[in-house]
C-alpha positions in Angstrom: 18.6 12.6 24.5 22.2 13.6 23.8 24.8 11.1 22.7 27.0 12.0 25.8 24.1 11.0 28.0 23.9 7.6 26.4 27.7 7.1 26.7 27.5 7.7 30.4 24.7 5.3 31.4 25.7 3.4 34.4 25.7 -0.3 34.0 26.5 -3.3 36.1 27.2 -6.9 35.3 25.0 -9.6 36.8 26.4 -12.5 38.6 25.1 -15.0 36.0 26.0 -14.8 32.4 26.9 -11.7 30.4 23.8 -9.6 31.1 24.0 -6.0 32.1 21.8 -4.1 34.5 20.7 -0.5 34.0 18.3 1.8 35.8 14.6 1.6 34.8 14.8 5.3 33.6 17.8 4.6 31.4 16.2 1.5 30.0 13.1 3.5 29.0 15.2 6.1 27.4 17.1 3.5 25.4 14.0 1.7 24.3 12.3 5.0 23.2 15.4 5.9 21.2 15.5 2.4 19.6 11.8 2.7 18.6 12.4 6.2 17.1 15.5 4.9 15.2 13.5 2.0 13.7 10.7 4.4 12.7 13.2 6.9 11.2 14.9 4.1 9.2 11.5 3.1 7.8 10.8 6.7 6.8 14.3 7.1 5.3 13.8 3.9 3.2 10.4 5.1 2.0 11.8 8.6 1.1 14.8 7.1 -0.7 12.5 4.9 -2.8 10.2 7.8 -3.6 13.3 10.0 -4.5 14.5 7.3 -6.9 11.0 7.1 -8.5 10.8 10.8 -8.9 14.3 11.0 -10.5 13.2 8.4 -13.1 10.0 10.3 -13.7 11.9 13.5 -14.1 14.3 11.9 -16.6 11.3 10.6 -18.6 9.6 14.0 -18.6 12.8 15.8 -19.5 13.1 13.5 -22.5 9.5 14.1 -23.5 10.0 17.8 -23.1 13.0 17.7 -25.5 11.0 15.7 -28.0 8.1 18.2 -27.8 10.5 21.2 -28.2 11.9 19.6 -31.3 8.4 19.0 -32.7 7.5 22.7 -32.1 10.7 23.8 -33.8 9.9 21.6 -36.8 6.3 23.0 -36.9 7.6 26.6 -36.7 10.0 26.0 -39.5 7.3 24.5 -41.7 5.0 27.4 -40.9 7.7 29.9 -41.8 8.4 28.1 -45.0 4.6 28.1 -45.8 4.4 31.8 -45.2 7.5 32.5 -47.4 6.0 30.4 -50.2 2.6 32.0 -49.9 4.3 35.5 -49.9 6.4 34.6 -53.0 3.3 33.2 -54.8 1.4 36.5 -54.2 4.3 38.6 -55.3 4.9 36.5 -58.4 1.3 36.4 -59.5 0.4 40.0 -59.2 -1.6 41.4 -62.1 -2.6 38.0 -63.5 -5.9 38.0 -61.7 -5.1 35.1 -59.6 
């Protein structure tokens, strides 16, 4: 249903009180739209909550990833130092039988 259609629904006031009359067809369209709106609001709320949770999880995982990358860099540096020391030891001890 288009918004223009809703804006042009014919209404009439009743004699008693401030009630409005509409055609049965228009009433059905309005109630269907209201139900869809309520359902959509529920879905939107659920998706917003899920989005917030996923953002938090992403931040946590990003932090963990940074920590792991730093650990890998430290391990690589240690390995490189080990290989340099091992290479120097071999070069320095040549001919001694060790």
